[in-house]
Backbone as CSV, one residue per row, in Angstrom:
resi,resn,N_x,N_y,N_z,CA_x,CA_y,CA_z,C_x,C_y,C_z
1,MET,-6.531,-7.784,-11.627,-5.173,-7.310,-11.462,-4.327,-7.776,-12.635
2,THR,-3.313,-7.011,-12.908,-2.394,-7.296,-13.992,-1.004,-7.490,-13.401
3,LEU,-0.211,-8.305,-14.072,1.130,-8.619,-13.589,2.172,-7.968,-14.486
4,TYR,3.162,-7.337,-13.867,4.309,-6.769,-14.579,5.556,-7.288,-13.886
5,THR,6.488,-7.835,-14.640,7.722,-8.378,-14.076,8.909,-7.572,-14.581
6,ASP,9.843,-7.296,-13.682,11.039,-6.544,-14.046,12.203,-7.099,-13.236
7,THR,13.402,-6.641,-13.539,14.593,-7.074,-12.812,15.205,-5.870,-12.112
8,TYR,15.454,-6.027,-10.829,16.075,-4.979,-10.025,17.549,-5.300,-9.892
9,GLU,18.404,-4.337,-10.200,19.850,-4.539,-10.084,20.325,-4.018,-8.736
10,VAL,20.965,-4.867,-7.971,21.553,-4.457,-6.697,22.949,-3.935,-7.002
11,VAL,23.162,-2.653,-6.721,24.426,-2.001,-7.059,25.171,-1.642,-5.779
12,GLN,26.435,-2.040,-5.741,27.300,-1.684,-4.627,28.583,-1.107,-5.194
13,PHE,28.970,0.048,-4.710,30.191,0.712,-5.155,30.246,0.848,-6.675
14,GLY,29.083,1.151,-7.270,29.018,1.393,-8.699,28.965,0.148,-9.570
15,GLU,28.944,-1.037,-8.968,28.890,-2.277,-9.744,27.644,-3.075,-9.401
16,CYS,27.065,-3.701,-10.415,25.906,-4.571,-10.199,26.403,-5.874,-9.568
17,VAL,25.933,-6.161,-8.355,26.372,-7.373,-7.661,25.317,-8.480,-7.699
18,ALA,24.079,-8.137,-8.060,23.020,-9.148,-8.143,21.837,-8.599,-8.930
19,ASP,21.110,-9.498,-9.553,19.850,-9.169,-10.218,18.737,-9.891,-9.487
20,ILE,17.674,-9.177,-9.155,16.539,-9.770,-8.462,15.300,-9.572,-9.329
21,ASP,14.612,-10.668,-9.648,13.356,-10.549,-10.366,12.296,-10.027,-9.399
22,VAL,11.475,-9.121,-9.881,10.432,-8.506,-9.063,9.125,-8.584,-9.841
23,ARG,8.033,-8.936,-9.137,6.713,-8.942,-9.765,5.847,-7.871,-9.114
24,PHE,5.179,-7.101,-9.959,4.276,-6.058,-9.500,2.859,-6.441,-9.909
25,GLN,1.949,-6.470,-8.963,0.534,-6.682,-9.250,-0.118,-5.301,-9.208
26,TYR,-0.845,-4.954,-10.254,-1.466,-3.636,-10.291,-2.821,-3.702,-10.993
27,SER,-3.617,-2.684,-10.760,-4.908,-2.551,-11.424,-4.894,-1.275,-12.248
28,VAL,-5.526,-1.339,-13.414,-5.659,-0.167,-14.273,-7.126,0.250,-14.269
29,PHE,-7.346,1.513,-13.969,-8.689,2.063,-13.990,-8.779,2.995,-15.195
30,PRO,-9.561,2.595,-16.197,-9.633,3.420,-17.399,-10.288,4.762,-17.114
31,GLY,-9.778,5.752,-17.760,-10.363,7.082,-17.630,-11.543,7.212,-18.579
32,ARG,-12.061,8.398,-18.653,-13.124,8.659,-19.620,-12.979,10.089,-20.099
33,PRO,-13.334,10.333,-21.365,-13.219,11.685,-21.897,-14.264,12.602,-21.269
34,ALA,-13.994,13.876,-21.349,-14.923,14.865,-20.810,-16.197,14.911,-21.654
35,GLN,-17.282,15.200,-21.013,-18.553,15.460,-21.706,-18.715,16.978,-21.666
36,ILE,-18.531,17.638,-22.805,-18.542,19.112,-22.809,-19.655,19.684,-23.682
37,TYR,-20.617,18.882,-24.050,-21.741,19.366,-24.847,-23.039,18.877,-24.207
38,GLY,-24.115,19.483,-24.595,-25.407,19.119,-24.017,-25.730,19.985,-22.814
39,PRO,-26.799,19.647,-22.108,-27.199,20.433,-20.941,-26.111,20.388,-19.866
40,PRO,-25.954,21.459,-19.101,-24.898,21.523,-18.079,-24.940,20.368,-17.080
41,GLU,-26.116,19.891,-16.733,-26.204,18.804,-15.748,-25.680,17.474,-16.289
42,ARG,-25.472,17.374,-17.605,-24.931,16.142,-18.183,-23.453,16.273,-18.540
43,CYS,-22.839,17.407,-18.260,-21.423,17.635,-18.552,-20.558,17.254,-17.349
44,TYR,-19.339,16.798,-17.641,-18.396,16.442,-16.576,-16.977,16.532,-17.134
45,PRO,-15.991,16.714,-16.226,-14.597,16.827,-16.679,-14.004,15.464,-17.062
46,GLU,-12.895,15.514,-17.762,-12.173,14.294,-18.131,-11.650,13.606,-16.870
47,GLU,-11.665,12.278,-16.877,-11.063,11.495,-15.802,-9.914,10.693,-16.412
48,PRO,-8.682,10.941,-15.976,-7.525,10.257,-16.567,-7.441,8.784,-16.140
49,HIS,-6.694,8.013,-16.919,-6.400,6.629,-16.530,-5.624,6.657,-15.217
50,GLU,-5.798,5.630,-14.412,-5.048,5.530,-13.167,-4.527,4.106,-13.005
51,ILE,-3.378,4.010,-12.369,-2.810,2.707,-12.025,-2.659,2.655,-10.516
52,GLU,-3.108,1.554,-9.951,-2.962,1.363,-8.511,-2.078,0.143,-8.268
53,LEU,-0.947,0.359,-7.628,-0.041,-0.734,-7.296,-0.655,-1.521,-6.143
54,GLU,-0.914,-2.808,-6.374,-1.568,-3.648,-5.368,-0.541,-4.373,-4.488
55,GLU,0.433,-5.009,-5.136,1.410,-5.817,-4.403,2.752,-5.803,-5.113
56,ILE,3.808,-5.982,-4.329,5.147,-6.213,-4.870,5.581,-7.570,-4.343
57,GLU,6.049,-8.422,-5.243,6.454,-9.774,-4.869,7.926,-10.000,-5.205
58,LEU,8.605,-10.703,-4.305,10.000,-11.092,-4.516,10.101,-12.611,-4.489
59,PRO,11.121,-13.177,-5.162,11.300,-14.630,-5.124,11.495,-15.110,-3.689
60,TRP,10.885,-16.228,-3.358,10.967,-16.774,-2.008,10.889,-18.282,-2.100
61,ASP,11.921,-18.978,-1.629,12.005,-20.442,-1.725,11.696,-20.874,-3.153
62,LYS,10.570,-21.574,-3.345,10.224,-22.063,-4.684,9.055,-21.292,-5.281
63,GLY,8.790,-20.109,-4.762,7.668,-19.324,-5.260,7.932,-17.837,-5.099
64,TRP,6.873,-17.110,-4.823,6.939,-15.659,-4.678,6.306,-15.266,-3.353
65,LYS,6.810,-14.180,-2.760,6.277,-13.694,-1.494,5.967,-12.211,-1.627
66,VAL,4.765,-11.831,-1.166,4.380,-10.420,-1.158,5.152,-9.734,-0.038
67,ILE,5.769,-8.600,-0.367,6.508,-7.871,0.668,5.620,-6.760,1.236
68,SER,5.867,-6.420,2.485,5.083,-5.368,3.132,5.689,-4.007,2.823
69,THR,4.944,-2.976,3.138,5.429,-1.613,2.906,6.596,-1.273,3.827
70,LYS,6.838,-2.100,4.845,7.946,-1.868,5.774,9.246,-2.546,5.332
71,HIS,9.177,-3.336,4.261,10.368,-4.019,3.743,11.384,-2.963,3.300
72,PRO,12.684,-3.184,3.563,13.696,-2.169,3.219,13.756,-1.800,1.735
73,LEU,13.355,-2.704,0.847,13.397,-2.408,-0.589,12.089,-1.845,-1.131
74,TYR,11.038,-1.806,-0.307,9.709,-1.445,-0.819,9.709,-0.086,-1.528
75,ASP,10.239,0.944,-0.874,10.210,2.282,-1.473,10.987,2.343,-2.783
76,THR,12.119,1.673,-2.821,12.936,1.655,-4.043,12.195,0.948,-5.170
77,LEU,11.561,-0.184,-4.856,10.838,-0.937,-5.881,9.581,-0.198,-6.328
78,GLU,8.922,0.472,-5.400,7.742,1.258,-5.764,8.142,2.382,-6.724
79,GLU,9.270,3.016,-6.469,9.761,4.064,-7.364,10.099,3.483,-8.740
80,MET,10.679,2.280,-8.751,10.993,1.598,-10.007,9.705,1.378,-10.813
81,PHE,8.636,0.945,-10.140,7.353,0.735,-10.810,6.792,2.065,-11.315
82,ASN,6.893,3.106,-10.510,6.374,4.415,-10.910,7.075,4.937,-12.161
83,ASN,8.328,4.552,-12.368,9.058,4.983,-13.559,8.519,4.345,-14.834
84,VAL,7.890,3.177,-14.732,7.330,2.522,-15.917,5.821,2.721,-16.021
85,GLU,5.247,3.376,-15.021,3.794,3.567,-14.989,3.276,4.298,-16.219
86,GLU,3.974,5.322,-16.666,3.535,6.086,-17.834,3.528,5.211,-19.087
87,ALA,4.528,4.350,-19.231,4.579,3.441,-20.379,3.416,2.446,-20.334
88,ILE,3.069,1.978,-19.136,1.943,1.051,-18.988,0.643,1.742,-19.388
89,LEU,0.454,2.976,-18.935,-0.747,3.724,-19.303,-0.814,3.954,-20.807
90,LEU,0.317,4.264,-21.428,0.357,4.474,-22.867,0.001,3.194,-23.599
91,ASP,0.546,2.051,-23.160,0.208,0.767,-23.779,-1.280,0.490,-23.686
92,ASN,-1.895,0.780,-22.532,-3.323,0.557,-22.364,-4.147,1.479,-23.241
93,ALA,-3.722,2.729,-23.374,-4.446,3.685,-24.208,-4.379,3.259,-25.663
94,VAL,-3.222,2.807,-26.131,-3.075,2.345,-27.518,-3.927,1.108,-27.740
95,ALA,-3.925,0.161,-26.788,-4.701,-1.070,-26.918,-6.194,-0.762,-26.999
96,GLU,-6.680,0.230,-26.272,-8.081,0.571,-26.285,-8.515,1.130,-27.644
97,ARG,-7.603,1.808,-28.320,-7.936,2.397,-29.628,-8.101,1.321,-30.695
98,TRP,-7.440,0.212,-30.550,-7.508,-0.852,-31.556,-8.523,-1.840,-31.126
């Protein structure tokens, strides 16, 4: 698993009233290019990179606590992670080339 940390801004009436650090644990599954030459039985389509969000953690006492999918902020934080998912995939693709 890989760790990504970001800050969530709590906004009320158009103003940021608090910043909350959030940690996302995720796994990256590398894709593979298509095999389009050779005998048909050895050919296969391209498989894209995938990211699987494993856990979302919020600060708790002196550490971090994994929140459940029923937590009121879960959907909002998951959407926040999904917005950076493409950038994470791009970073991984660039790193693989070097």
